[in-house]
Phi, psi and omega in degrees: 000140174280138181293344183266350184297137180282123186243120178255117177258107176289123180096030191295341182275353189274182179304309184288308182303316181299320178297324179290319172300316180304306182305310187297320180291325176298325182273005173092012175276135177225003179260074184234090179297132186247128181221127173267179187288343179283318178288326184214111175279107187292346174276355183262102183301318178287331175291319181292317183291327173294319175301314181288323179296316180293314191274324180049059176294152178278321183228138179233133171244118186270082184258000181279128178193159168271118182236161181180166178280189181312315180296312182294319175305309181293325184272342181228056183298323183296316173295323182291326179284310182290314186299310181296322177293317181298312182303308186285326180296316180296312182290320181296311184298310183296328178294317178295317183286345171266004176081024189294137188290325175209146176230135179248118179258128180260119175264204188209155178289354178281357175288345188272151176311144180304319176254044178289157173306151179239130355298159188271114176277157184302333178294350184285344185303126179070026183264003181171176183293150180275168172299112188305326182296329184245020189296326182293312178297316177303315183301316180297322182285329174292322179297323175297316177301309186297328178290321179296313177302319170304313178294323179302306187290323188268327187240356183074017184292142175275069184255108178256155185225128178244131183254114185273147177276188185297127185255158173203172176142191178299142183076016181292167177268117184251016178279119190296345177273338189228000184282168170271173188299315189292309183300316182294320177290333179292309182300311184302316185291326180289318177293327177296314179302312181301325179277352187058042184288159176268345178211157178236117180280120179249139181296147168078194182271341186084357180282326179307146179251140183224148173259136180234130179240128174299139184291337170295321180294316179299319179300324175299315178295322185294316178298321179300312181290333175289336177271326189242000185231127178232021186267132174291350171295139184288154180227133182281140176233112176196184187265339180089011180221149181233171182212151176288155173302320177296318181286334173287320177303320186287320175299317181293313176311320181293315183293319184284330185095026176266124187245019175280186180268158175262137177237135184253126181265096185278002169281351174271146185295147176269339187080200177296135185307320187204140180215088181237127180273140174281101182262028178305310182304313178297312182302319183292341173271349167114020178242138178219152177288148185239350186260114180289155191301313182297318180295320182293321178300316181296321183292317177297321180295322177296319180296312183296322178293327181280334190249335189228339193297338179286000000 
């Protein structure tokens, strides 16, 4: 990629978008038009089309989405489905009509069946029923993948799709109503420590296994794929290792310095039993994650203390 090329990161204020902007600026890219949801409503088709006509970006990274953990996905399936469909349909269509050279659509590991083979290969897509608690979000993301593939097939567009595993890092969402598991546990452990509580209640049984990727590693992978990958076939992005929720909770408590007991609320859902991505294809291209989980959690906790703990 040319350093002067105009690159538009849709959703630049979010966890992923913020990491992408940091990475691009570190690499010397400075032609990065920025629009937040106040300046540009991605659900407004005409506004999105006008932005693309006026700005004419060469490259687009679609990181804008309505996201949330099990509770938010389960409570608001209509919003998760409709909002994400509108956002991605508007951006992908406008990108094509404006002659964007390359587009990277960011999906999620939740697109795969609840009982997919482990580690999950890209070929598992549409191979079985989805996890019910995240079905609306997953269906929206699958529609985005299929729209990118349709533009590639019908128009020869270089629209690629990367499926990220569970992400965490600076700028994560720590709202207990809508956050994902790692951020929620980190906040809960911090608050339990501040209260000098004797126990920390964690959702579920602690048995499910999850893979966690630092968002700076994802940003690195995205730039790598923009340089090296041109296939409309989806590609997984992960670290290739998983951990049980119990082990994760223990690790977070250790990093935060909470020394009370863990209590498990088994009336709450566990979600998918295991979710580990097969990253053979990405490793074969020459990219691997570099940030160890403990180091990444410590860095994220440091960010939380500086930005949100007060």
